[in-house]
N, C-alpha and C positions, 0 to 999 in steps of 0.2 A: 416684685423684687423683694426678696426676704431680707437680705442684709448686704452690705457693701463687700464683705469677704467672699460671698458666693454669687455676686452679680456679674453680669456680662460687662466687660471692660468698655465696650462702646456705649452702653447705657450710662455707666458712671461718667464717662467723658462728656456725654450729652447733658447730664445733670449739672456737671461743673460749668460747662459752657453757658447753659441757661442762667445759672446763678451769677456768673461773672458778667454776662452781657446786660443784666439788669442793673449792675452797679458800676461798671468800668467802661469808660468811653473807648479806650484802645489798649490793646496789648498784642504782643507778637505770638506768644505761645505760653503754655503752662506745663508743669510737671506735677505729678501728684503721688502721694503715698497713702495707702489705706492703713490707718492706725488700728482700728478695731471695727466691728460690724456696724458702728454708727458714725464714726469720725474719719475724716480724710484731711490731710494737710496738702495744700495746693501752693506751689511756688509760681509766681507770675513774672514773666520777663518782658522787657520792652523791645523796641526795634533794634537796639544795639546789643541784644542778648544779655543785657544787664538785669539782675534780679531787682524787681521793683518792690515787691513785698511778698510775704507769705500769709496765707489765710487758712485758718482752721474752720472746717465746716462740719455740721452734724446732720445726719440723714434722719428725717422724721417718718420715713415709710413712703413718702410721695416725692419730696424735694429736699434739696440741701439748704440749710440755713447757716449764714455766717455767724460764728460765735467768738472768733478772735482774729485780729489782724496784727501782724508785726512786721 
């Protein structure tokens, strides 16, 4: 994978799911926005479709790392 802007969407979603599953016990779904080739903003929702929080992640070439939570 070269960068997030040119990556396959299924691969990006798998990277996001892997990162979230390491840190979050439960969530219903997430939406994401690719900011630039290295950063993605992920909005995470609960079972009531309510926004729980947003997470900014950075791609290091192999995996996503959480860099900010709001």
